[in-house]
C-alpha positions as CSV (number, residue, x, y, z in Angstrom):
1,M,38.7,7.6,-13.4
2,G,42.2,9.4,-12.8
3,K,42.7,12.1,-15.6
4,K,45.6,11.0,-18.0
5,E,48.8,12.2,-17.1
6,Y,50.5,12.7,-20.5
7,Y,49.0,13.7,-23.7
8,N,49.5,13.2,-27.5
9,K,47.3,14.9,-30.0
10,G,48.9,14.5,-33.3
11,S,52.3,16.5,-33.2
12,D,50.2,19.5,-32.3
13,A,52.1,19.0,-28.5
14,T,55.4,17.9,-29.6
15,D,55.2,20.0,-32.2
16,K,54.7,23.2,-29.2
17,A,57.5,21.8,-27.0
18,L,59.9,21.1,-29.5
19,N,59.1,24.8,-30.7
20,L,59.9,25.7,-27.0
21,F,62.8,24.6,-26.7
22,A,63.9,25.7,-29.9
23,D,63.3,29.2,-28.8
24,M,65.5,28.8,-24.7
25,M,68.0,26.9,-27.0
26,I,68.3,30.1,-29.3
27,E,68.8,32.9,-27.0
28,K,70.6,30.9,-24.2
29,I,73.3,29.9,-28.1
30,S,73.0,34.1,-28.8
31,Q,73.7,34.9,-24.9
32,I,77.2,32.7,-25.0
33,N,77.7,33.7,-28.7
34,A,77.5,37.4,-27.2
35,D,80.2,36.6,-24.7
36,W,81.2,32.8,-25.4
37,K,83.7,32.8,-22.4
38,Q,80.2,32.3,-20.1
39,P,79.1,28.6,-19.5
40,W,76.5,26.6,-20.5
41,F,74.9,26.5,-17.4
42,T,75.1,29.7,-14.6
43,E,78.1,28.8,-12.3
44,G,77.1,27.1,-9.1
45,T,73.2,27.1,-9.7
46,M,72.1,24.8,-11.2
47,A,71.0,21.7,-10.2
48,W,69.9,18.0,-11.7
49,P,66.1,18.5,-11.6
50,R,64.2,14.8,-10.6
51,N,60.7,14.6,-9.9
52,L,58.2,14.0,-6.4
53,S,59.3,10.6,-6.0
54,G,63.7,11.5,-6.4
55,R,63.9,10.1,-10.1
56,D,66.4,12.1,-12.0
57,Y,65.0,13.4,-15.5
58,N,67.1,12.0,-18.7
59,G,69.4,14.0,-20.7
60,M,67.0,15.7,-22.8
61,N,64.5,16.5,-20.2
62,A,67.3,17.5,-17.5
63,M,69.3,20.1,-19.4
64,M,65.5,22.0,-20.9
65,L,64.5,22.0,-17.4
66,M,67.6,23.8,-16.0
67,L,67.5,25.9,-18.8
68,H,64.1,26.4,-17.5
69,C,64.6,26.7,-13.6
70,E,67.9,29.0,-14.6
71,K,65.2,31.7,-16.9
72,E,62.6,31.4,-13.8
73,G,64.9,31.9,-10.8
74,Y,64.0,28.0,-9.5
75,K,66.5,27.1,-7.1
76,N,65.0,23.5,-6.3
77,P,64.8,21.6,-9.7
78,V,62.2,20.1,-8.4
79,F,59.3,18.6,-10.5
80,A,55.9,16.9,-10.8
81,T,52.6,16.5,-12.8
82,F,49.6,18.9,-11.7
83,N,47.7,15.5,-10.7
84,S,51.2,14.3,-8.8
85,L,50.3,16.8,-6.6
86,T,47.3,16.5,-6.0
87,S,47.6,12.9,-5.1
88,L,48.9,13.7,-1.4
89,N,46.6,14.6,-0.9
90,Y,44.6,11.7,-1.2
91,K,45.6,8.3,0.1
92,K,44.5,4.4,-0.1
93,D,41.9,2.9,1.6
94,K,42.3,-1.0,2.5
95,Q,39.0,-1.3,-0.1
96,G,41.2,0.6,-2.8
97,Q,39.2,4.0,-2.5
98,S,40.7,7.2,-2.7
99,Q,40.6,9.1,0.9
100,Q,41.1,12.6,2.2
101,I,44.7,12.6,4.2
102,K,43.6,13.6,7.5
103,D,46.3,14.6,10.9
104,K,46.7,13.7,14.1
105,D,43.0,14.9,15.0
106,G,41.3,13.7,12.5
107,N,40.6,17.0,10.6
108,D,41.5,17.3,7.1
109,L,44.7,18.2,6.0
110,P,45.2,21.4,3.7
111,R,44.5,20.7,0.1
112,V,47.9,20.6,-1.5
113,T,47.0,22.6,-5.3
114,V,48.9,24.4,-8.1
115,L,49.4,28.3,-7.7
116,K,47.0,30.0,-9.6
117,G,48.3,31.7,-12.6
118,E,51.2,29.3,-12.8
119,K,52.1,27.9,-15.6
120,S,53.9,24.4,-16.5
121,F,56.6,22.7,-18.7
122,P,56.2,20.1,-21.1
123,V,59.1,17.4,-20.7
124,F,59.2,14.1,-22.6
125,L,58.2,10.6,-22.4
126,T,59.6,7.8,-25.0
127,T,57.7,4.9,-25.6
128,F,59.0,2.5,-29.0
129,T,57.3,-0.3,-30.8
130,V,59.1,-2.5,-31.8
131,V,58.3,-5.0,-35.3
132,N,59.8,-8.0,-37.1
133,N,60.3,-6.2,-41.2
134,E,59.5,-10.2,-42.1
135,T,56.6,-11.4,-39.5
136,K,55.4,-8.0,-38.1
137,E,55.4,-9.0,-34.8
138,K,55.5,-6.9,-31.8
139,I,58.0,-7.5,-29.0
140,P,58.6,-5.6,-26.0
141,Y,61.7,-2.7,-26.1
142,D,63.4,-4.7,-23.6
143,D,63.7,-7.5,-25.5
144,Y,64.6,-5.6,-28.3
145,K,68.1,-4.1,-26.4
146,D,68.7,-7.4,-25.3
147,L,69.7,-8.9,-28.9
148,S,72.8,-8.8,-30.7
149,R,73.3,-6.1,-33.2
150,E,73.0,-8.7,-36.2
151,E,69.6,-10.0,-34.5
152,Q,68.5,-6.1,-34.1
153,Q,68.8,-5.6,-37.6
154,D,65.4,-7.6,-38.2
155,Y,63.4,-5.6,-36.8
156,S,61.7,-1.0,-37.5
157,V,61.9,0.9,-34.0
158,Y,59.5,3.7,-33.7
159,P,60.1,5.6,-30.9
160,K,56.8,7.9,-30.2
161,W,56.7,11.2,-28.0
162,H,54.1,12.1,-25.5
163,V,54.2,15.3,-23.5
164,Y,53.9,15.6,-19.7
165,N,53.1,19.2,-18.1
166,V,55.2,20.1,-14.9
167,F,55.4,22.3,-12.3
168,N,57.7,23.2,-10.4
169,I,57.1,22.8,-6.3
170,D,57.7,26.0,-5.7
171,Q,55.1,27.0,-8.3
172,S,53.1,24.9,-5.7
173,N,51.7,25.8,-2.0
174,L,53.6,22.1,-0.9
175,K,55.6,24.6,1.5
176,E,53.3,25.5,3.6
177,T,50.8,22.6,3.6
178,R,53.5,20.0,3.4
179,P,55.7,21.2,5.7
180,E,57.7,18.7,6.5
181,L,58.0,17.2,2.2
182,Y,59.3,20.1,1.2
183,E,62.4,20.0,3.7
184,K,63.1,16.7,2.5
185,L,62.3,17.8,-1.0
186,T,65.1,20.4,-1.2
187,A,67.0,19.5,1.5
188,P,69.2,17.7,-1.3
189,F,69.5,21.4,-3.2
190,Q,70.7,24.3,-0.4
191,P,73.5,25.7,-0.3
192,K,76.8,23.4,1.0
193,P,79.6,24.7,3.0
194,A,82.5,26.2,1.0
195,N,85.8,24.2,0.7
196,Q,84.0,20.4,1.0
197,E,85.7,17.2,-0.8
198,G,84.3,17.8,-4.6
199,Q,84.2,21.7,-4.9
200,A,85.7,23.0,-7.4
201,G,88.8,25.4,-8.7
202,E,92.5,23.6,-8.8
203,A,92.0,21.5,-6.3
204,F,88.7,20.1,-7.9
205,T,89.4,16.1,-9.0
206,F,86.9,13.8,-10.1
207,E,88.0,10.2,-9.4
208,P,85.2,8.1,-11.0
209,L,86.7,9.7,-13.9
210,D,90.1,9.5,-13.4
211,Q,89.6,5.6,-12.8
212,L,88.0,5.4,-16.1
213,I,90.7,6.7,-17.7
214,E,93.9,4.9,-15.6
215,Q,91.9,1.5,-16.0
216,Q,90.8,1.7,-18.9
217,A,86.9,1.5,-18.7
218,W,85.2,3.7,-21.4
219,V,84.1,2.4,-24.5
220,C,87.5,3.1,-26.5
221,P,90.5,3.9,-25.1
222,I,91.9,7.6,-23.8
223,F,95.2,8.4,-23.9
224,P,96.7,11.5,-22.0
225,V,99.5,13.2,-24.1
226,Y,101.3,16.4,-23.3
227,G,100.8,19.0,-26.2
228,N,97.2,20.7,-27.6
229,D,95.8,18.8,-29.5
230,A,91.8,17.3,-27.8
231,Y,90.1,14.6,-30.1
232,Y,88.4,11.5,-31.7
233,S,89.4,9.5,-33.7
234,I,87.2,7.8,-36.1
235,S,89.5,5.5,-37.7
236,K,91.2,4.1,-34.6
237,D,88.6,4.2,-32.2
238,K,90.9,6.2,-29.8
239,I,90.1,9.7,-27.3
240,V,93.4,11.9,-27.1
241,I,93.1,14.6,-24.4
242,P,96.2,17.1,-23.4
243,E,97.1,15.3,-19.9
244,K,96.2,17.1,-16.6
245,R,98.6,19.3,-15.5
246,Q,98.3,21.0,-18.4
247,F,94.8,22.7,-18.0
248,N,93.9,25.8,-16.0
249,D,92.0,22.8,-13.3
250,G,90.5,19.6,-13.4
251,Q,87.0,21.0,-14.2
252,S,88.7,21.9,-17.5
253,F,90.0,18.6,-17.9
254,A,87.1,16.7,-16.6
255,G,84.5,19.3,-19.6
256,T,87.1,18.4,-22.7
257,A,87.4,14.4,-21.5
258,F,83.2,14.5,-21.3
259,H,83.4,16.8,-24.9
260,E,85.4,13.6,-26.6
261,M,83.4,10.4,-25.2
262,I,80.2,12.3,-26.2
263,H,81.6,11.6,-29.9
264,S,83.2,8.1,-29.2
265,T,79.3,7.3,-28.6
266,G,78.3,8.0,-32.2
267,A,80.8,5.4,-33.6
268,E,79.0,3.6,-35.6
269,S,79.4,0.1,-33.4
270,R,78.1,2.2,-30.7
271,L,75.3,4.9,-31.5
272,N,75.7,5.5,-35.6
273,R,75.4,9.0,-35.7
274,L,78.9,10.0,-37.1
275,K,79.5,9.8,-40.4
276,P,82.5,11.0,-43.1
277,G,82.0,14.5,-43.3
278,T,84.8,17.3,-44.3
279,F,86.1,19.9,-41.2
280,G,83.6,21.9,-40.6
281,S,81.1,20.4,-42.6
282,K,77.3,21.2,-41.7
283,E,77.4,17.5,-40.2
284,Y,80.6,18.0,-38.1
285,A,79.0,22.0,-36.9
286,R,75.5,19.7,-35.3
287,E,78.1,16.5,-34.0
288,E,79.8,19.6,-32.0
289,L,76.9,20.9,-30.8
290,V,75.5,16.9,-29.8
291,A,79.3,17.1,-27.7
292,E,79.1,20.0,-26.4
293,L,75.2,19.7,-25.3
294,G,75.9,15.7,-23.5
295,A,79.9,17.2,-22.0
296,A,77.9,20.1,-20.6
297,L,74.9,18.3,-19.1
298,L,78.0,15.5,-17.8
299,A,79.2,18.7,-16.0
300,Q,76.6,20.1,-14.6
301,R,75.9,16.0,-13.5
302,Y,78.8,15.4,-11.4
303,G,79.2,19.5,-9.9
304,M,81.5,21.0,-12.5
305,T,80.9,24.7,-14.8
306,K,81.5,23.5,-18.5
307,Y,82.6,26.4,-20.9
308,I,82.4,25.8,-24.5
309,K,85.0,24.4,-26.5
310,D,87.3,27.3,-28.1
311,D,86.7,25.5,-31.4
312,S,83.0,24.7,-30.7
313,A,82.6,28.4,-30.6
314,A,83.2,29.5,-34.7
315,Y,80.2,27.0,-34.9
316,L,77.9,29.5,-32.4
317,K,76.3,31.3,-35.4
318,G,75.6,28.3,-37.6
319,W,73.3,26.9,-34.9
320,L,71.3,29.6,-34.2
321,K,70.8,29.8,-38.1
322,D,70.0,25.8,-37.9
323,L,67.5,26.6,-35.1
324,K,65.4,28.9,-36.3
325,E,65.4,28.0,-39.7
326,D,63.7,24.6,-38.6
327,P,62.9,24.1,-34.9
328,S,62.7,20.3,-35.4
329,F,66.7,20.8,-35.2
330,I,67.0,20.7,-31.6
331,K,65.0,17.6,-31.3
332,T,67.3,15.0,-33.0
333,V,70.3,17.4,-31.3
334,L,68.3,16.0,-28.0
335,L,67.9,13.0,-28.9
336,D,71.9,11.9,-29.4
337,V,72.5,14.2,-26.4
338,K,70.7,12.1,-24.4
339,K,72.0,8.8,-25.9
340,S,75.0,9.7,-25.7
341,S,75.0,11.4,-22.2
342,A,73.5,8.1,-20.7
343,M,75.7,6.1,-22.1
344,V,78.8,7.8,-20.2
345,I,76.5,8.6,-17.6
346,E,76.0,4.9,-17.1
347,H,80.2,3.9,-16.6
348,I,81.4,7.0,-14.1
349,D,78.1,5.6,-12.1
350,S,79.1,2.3,-12.2
351,L,82.7,3.6,-11.2
352,K,81.1,5.9,-8.2
353,V,79.2,2.9,-7.0
354,S,82.6,0.7,-7.0
355,Q,84.0,3.6,-5.6
356,D,81.7,4.6,-2.5
357,V,81.5,0.8,-2.0
358,S,85.5,0.3,-2.0
359,E,85.0,3.5,0.3
360,E,82.8,2.2,2.4
361,V,84.9,-0.9,3.4
362,K,87.3,1.5,4.2
363,D,85.1,3.0,6.8
364,E,83.9,-0.1,8.8
365,Q,87.1,-1.4,8.5
366,A,88.9,2.1,10.5
367,Q,86.1,1.4,12.4
368,A,86.9,-2.1,13.9
369,D,90.3,-1.1,13.7
370,S,89.6,1.4,15.9
371,A,87.1,-0.7,18.3
372,T,90.3,-3.6,18.8
373,L,92.6,-1.1,19.6
374,E,90.5,0.5,21.6
375,A,90.3,-2.8,23.3
376,S,93.3,-3.6,23.9
377,E,94.3,-0.4,25.0
378,Q,91.3,-0.9,27.7
379,S,93.0,-4.4,28.6
380,S,96.3,-2.5,29.2
381,E,95.3,-0.3,31.2
382,E,92.7,-2.5,33.4
383,N,96.3,-4.9,33.5
384,E,98.2,-1.8,34.5
385,Q,95.4,-1.4,37.4
386,R,95.3,-4.7,38.7
387,A,99.2,-4.7,38.6
388,A,99.6,-1.7,41.2
389,R,96.9,-3.5,42.7
390,G,99.2,-6.7,42.9
391,F,96.2,-8.8,41.2
392,H,98.3,-8.9,37.8
393,R,98.6,-13.5,36.8
């Protein structure tokens, strides 16, 4: 029988992981507090983490794995459990039995394993139990998400965290034992040529975000207005940001937009996170941290660098104090970052897919036009040759 990939020993595993996350966040915020002009993530080095099958980690796990890569110097953000790595040594036969993988000559391939002395890193899998408040009947979480907001009021949702231990692929011997697989897994993270599309700097533009604003495709209106203010209005449910031309570069504009979009996910009709509070209150400071981390995550996902907002810098010491006094503070913050960033990613990626399909159609049309033109030119050339020989009709 295979070993279980996750464990949950009461709250021990969760508490241990959250304490680690809190320590990492304290270290990161302390660095920014010393020099708040530095970005949340080292510029140009961090990429979105994924597992062996290519699935991206969610926002909360992605953030901590990126901090982990930054601290340990991992250049390839691909992670796997011990079982996932060692499963590369076997394949199922027709009877469903595991057999050692062999090379073309029938010899056993070298075994994939974690290098001696390497330490794992925790990530979370969240499962949900949904119970009807009256009948106590349980329903699948996916069914609960399909219910209307009013119907959801009849149920209680109980989240449960399971802790997985993962290793970076460079903590294993995968490069030596399965070089072709290693090259395939790491290819997306190799340094890219300079001056390619999507580069940072003044020329940077992120079309899906521009489209989302132009088409008013976000969950609330976004109004670029000439001025110095960037904010989300709870009462009017709208975002106001300065015009793009007022920013030093396109990344700064995107980072500001992301920050306010994260705020807007907290409206009562959405994630119900925003509570009435006075500017500068502890609740307000917490929401600023959610927006900052969420915007930093989004920037990293789409290849940008995110610096801390001037307004948010005032809360750095308060965030450090809360994290040091109560490590569980990071749990609720990261959960809110996960849910809010997922909402933004869903909207942006839907526009990216639409845009990519449109570009493919354009490319196909251009190829068809080129082929038609080439055929026409070839036909004209043949006619001219016939005419020269006196065979043109």
